[in-house]
C-alpha positions as CSV (number, residue, x, y, z in Angstrom):
1,M,237.7,45.8,134.8
2,Y,236.0,42.5,135.7
3,I,232.7,40.8,136.1
4,T,231.8,38.4,138.9
5,I,230.7,34.8,138.3
6,P,227.1,34.1,139.4
7,G,226.6,31.1,141.6
8,L,230.1,31.3,143.1
9,D,231.3,34.8,143.9
10,D,229.7,36.1,147.1
11,G,232.4,38.7,147.8
12,I,232.9,37.3,151.3
13,T,234.0,33.6,151.3
14,L,234.8,33.2,147.6
15,K,236.0,35.5,144.8
16,A,235.3,34.3,141.3
17,I,235.8,36.8,138.5
18,F,236.5,37.1,134.8
19,T,238.3,40.2,133.6
20,T,237.3,42.5,130.7
21,R,239.6,44.3,128.4
22,F,239.2,47.6,130.1
23,G,241.2,49.3,132.9
24,G,244.8,48.5,131.9
25,V,247.7,50.2,130.2
26,S,248.5,47.9,127.2
27,S,248.4,49.4,123.7
28,P,246.5,48.0,120.7
29,P,245.9,45.2,119.8
30,Y,246.3,44.2,123.5
31,D,244.3,47.2,124.8
32,T,244.1,47.6,127.5
33,L,244.0,45.0,130.3
34,N,246.0,42.2,128.7
35,L,247.0,39.7,131.4
36,S,248.8,37.2,129.2
37,F,252.6,36.9,129.2
38,Q,252.3,34.6,126.2
39,R,251.5,37.5,123.8
40,D,253.9,40.0,122.3
41,D,252.8,42.7,124.7
42,D,255.4,44.6,126.7
43,R,256.0,42.6,129.9
44,N,256.1,45.7,132.0
45,N,252.6,46.6,130.8
46,V,251.3,43.1,131.7
47,I,252.9,43.4,135.2
48,E,251.2,46.9,135.6
49,N,247.9,45.4,134.5
50,Y,248.2,42.8,137.3
51,R,249.0,45.6,139.8
52,L,245.9,47.5,138.7
53,L,243.8,44.3,139.0
54,S,245.2,43.7,142.4
55,N,244.1,47.2,143.5
56,E,240.6,46.6,142.3
57,T,240.2,43.1,143.7
58,G,242.2,43.3,146.9
59,I,244.2,40.2,145.9
60,P,248.0,40.8,146.2
61,P,250.1,39.8,143.2
62,D,252.1,37.5,145.5
63,H,249.0,35.6,146.3
64,M,248.3,34.7,142.7
65,V,249.4,31.5,140.9
66,L,249.4,31.7,137.1
67,T,249.3,28.9,134.6
68,W,251.6,28.4,131.6
69,Q,249.0,27.1,129.2
70,V,249.4,24.8,126.2
71,H,245.9,23.6,125.5
72,G,246.6,20.3,127.4
73,D,245.0,18.5,130.3
74,K,247.7,18.8,133.0
75,I,246.3,20.1,136.3
76,S,248.6,21.2,139.1
77,M,247.9,21.0,142.8
78,V,249.2,24.2,144.5
79,D,249.7,25.5,148.0
80,K,251.2,28.6,149.6
81,S,254.7,27.6,148.4
82,H,253.5,28.4,144.8
83,C,252.1,31.9,145.6
84,G,253.4,34.5,143.1
85,M,254.5,31.9,140.6
86,G,254.4,33.1,137.0
87,L,254.0,36.8,138.1
88,V,256.4,37.9,140.8
89,R,258.7,34.9,140.6
90,E,259.6,32.2,138.1
91,H,257.0,29.7,137.0
92,E,258.1,26.3,138.3
93,L,255.0,24.2,137.5
94,G,255.8,23.5,133.9
95,Y,253.0,23.6,131.3
96,T,249.7,23.4,133.0
97,D,246.1,24.2,132.1
98,G,244.5,23.8,135.4
99,L,245.0,24.5,139.1
100,I,243.6,23.1,142.4
101,T,244.1,24.2,146.0
102,A,242.7,23.5,149.4
103,E,244.2,26.6,150.9
104,K,242.6,30.0,151.4
105,N,244.0,33.2,150.1
106,I,245.6,31.6,147.1
107,A,244.2,33.1,143.8
108,L,244.2,30.6,141.0
109,V,244.6,32.4,137.6
110,T,244.0,31.0,134.1
111,I,244.2,33.0,130.9
112,H,241.5,33.2,128.2
113,A,240.6,34.8,124.9
114,D,237.7,32.5,123.8
115,C,238.6,29.3,125.6
116,V,236.3,28.1,128.3
117,P,237.0,28.9,132.0
118,V,235.5,26.3,134.3
119,Y,235.3,27.3,138.0
120,L,234.9,24.5,140.6
121,Y,234.2,24.8,144.3
122,D,233.6,22.3,147.1
123,P,232.2,24.3,150.0
124,V,232.2,21.3,152.3
125,N,235.9,20.4,152.0
126,S,237.0,23.9,151.0
127,V,238.7,23.0,147.7
128,I,238.7,25.0,144.5
129,A,239.8,24.3,141.0
130,L,240.1,26.4,137.9
131,V,240.7,25.0,134.4
132,H,241.3,26.4,130.9
133,S,239.3,24.3,128.6
134,G,239.7,25.3,124.9
135,W,238.4,23.0,122.2
136,R,241.5,20.8,122.6
137,G,241.2,20.8,126.4
138,T,237.5,19.9,126.0
139,L,238.4,17.0,123.8
140,L,240.9,15.9,126.6
141,N,238.1,16.2,129.2
142,I,240.1,18.5,131.4
143,A,237.1,19.7,133.4
144,A,236.1,16.1,134.3
145,K,239.7,15.4,135.1
146,A,239.7,18.2,137.7
147,I,236.6,16.7,139.3
148,K,238.4,13.3,139.5
149,L,241.4,14.9,141.2
150,M,239.1,16.7,143.6
151,K,237.5,13.4,144.5
152,G,240.7,11.3,144.5
153,R,243.1,13.7,146.2
154,Y,240.9,15.8,148.4
155,N,238.0,13.4,149.2
156,C,235.5,15.7,147.6
157,K,232.0,14.4,146.9
158,A,230.7,15.3,143.4
159,G,227.3,16.1,144.9
160,N,228.9,18.9,146.9
161,I,230.8,20.5,144.1
162,I,229.5,23.8,142.5
163,A,230.6,24.5,139.0
164,A,230.4,27.6,136.8
165,V,231.2,28.2,133.2
166,G,232.5,31.6,132.4
167,P,232.5,33.7,129.2
168,H,233.9,31.9,126.1
169,I,233.3,31.4,122.4
170,R,229.8,29.9,122.3
171,K,228.1,27.7,119.8
172,C,226.8,30.8,117.9
173,C,230.4,31.7,117.0
174,F,232.4,28.4,117.3
175,E,232.4,27.3,113.7
176,V,234.7,24.5,112.7
177,R,235.6,22.5,109.5
178,N,235.0,18.8,109.0
179,D,238.4,17.8,110.3
180,V,237.7,19.2,113.8
181,Y,234.0,18.1,113.7
182,D,235.1,14.5,113.0
183,I,237.4,14.6,116.0
184,F,234.6,15.8,118.3
185,L,232.1,13.3,116.8
186,E,234.6,10.4,117.5
187,K,235.2,11.6,121.0
188,F,231.6,12.5,121.9
189,P,229.3,10.5,119.6
190,Y,226.6,10.6,122.3
191,Y,226.6,14.4,122.2
192,S,226.2,14.7,118.5
193,Y,223.1,16.8,119.0
194,L,225.4,19.6,120.2
195,F,227.0,19.8,116.8
196,E,225.0,21.8,114.3
197,P,225.6,21.9,110.6
198,Y,226.2,25.4,109.3
199,G,226.8,25.7,105.6
200,N,229.8,23.5,104.8
201,N,231.0,23.7,108.4
202,Y,229.7,22.9,111.9
203,R,229.0,24.9,115.1
204,I,230.0,23.1,118.3
205,D,228.6,23.8,121.8
206,L,231.6,23.6,124.1
207,E,229.6,24.5,127.2
208,G,227.1,21.8,126.5
209,I,229.8,19.2,126.2
210,I,231.6,20.4,129.4
211,T,228.4,20.5,131.4
212,R,227.5,16.9,130.4
213,T,231.0,15.7,131.3
214,L,230.6,17.3,134.7
215,I,227.2,15.6,135.2
216,A,228.7,12.3,134.2
217,E,231.2,12.8,137.0
218,G,228.3,13.1,139.4
219,L,227.6,16.8,139.7
220,D,224.1,17.9,140.3
221,T,222.7,19.9,137.4
222,R,221.4,22.4,139.9
223,N,225.0,23.1,141.0
224,I,226.2,23.9,137.5
225,H,225.9,27.6,136.5
226,D,226.4,29.0,133.0
227,I,227.0,32.7,132.6
228,K,225.8,32.5,129.0
229,R,228.1,35.2,127.6
230,C,230.0,34.9,124.3
231,T,233.5,36.4,124.0
232,V,233.1,36.8,120.3
233,C,229.7,38.4,120.4
234,E,231.1,40.7,123.1
235,K,234.5,41.2,121.7
236,G,234.3,44.9,122.6
237,L,234.1,43.9,126.2
238,F,236.2,40.7,126.3
239,F,239.3,39.6,124.6
240,S,238.6,37.2,121.7
241,H,241.1,35.4,119.6
242,R,238.6,34.7,116.9
243,G,237.0,38.1,117.1
244,G,240.4,39.7,116.9
245,H,241.5,37.5,114.0
246,G,244.3,36.0,116.1
247,N,245.8,39.4,117.1
248,T,244.6,40.3,120.6
249,G,245.4,40.2,124.3
250,A,243.8,37.8,126.8
251,G,241.9,38.2,130.0
252,A,242.0,36.1,133.2
253,A,239.7,33.9,135.2
254,V,240.5,34.2,138.9
255,L,239.2,32.0,141.8
256,M,240.1,32.3,145.4
257,M,238.8,31.2,148.8
258,V,238.9,34.1,151.2
259,G,240.3,33.3,154.7
């Protein structure tokens, strides 16, 4: 049903997971553990999938806070008043692709089917953040923006922050045409070595870009963990938009401090 995120999840003080496509009730092409309400899946199936996930993780649905993602860079700061939002009650945060909290027992949830989940944790100040960084979010530097918010709003020090990059479409499978390549080259000219020509197209290393933007914000390279798993290569295990030719469900990244 899910994998744990190395470098973060210890099963005691912090839960950091990424779901697979197994263990739910959704029918094809959303089979079976689709956790996205932004697909054409039956809403009751998605709710049941969250209930099943709750049973496995021990995280109550009314402790979860879900995003309503638009591939942007808005990050919302949440507390206990937001618990259950997007799942057991209406979503009131508006469009958001990232969440931050300094409170325990609040499970931050972002939705993924190739886009990069970035998990952030400051064990000194007890602050967590979780962002959905697709290629558009990566261009908008959403992961670095989360670090800035952690530093500015919660007095976190970059040297204390631990980061992890979860399963996503990796360079081996993220092939783009010249128009997207040109945008990346304009935004990140100093990372051009992460863009590899491939026939008439290019392959882009999203993890490489994100890691370097985190380092630029002051994170210690020893505190950045990469799970090194590709959702397209493992489309039988994870949901993949590209692997499913645009017709698939989506999994979830979940991050929670245990109190």
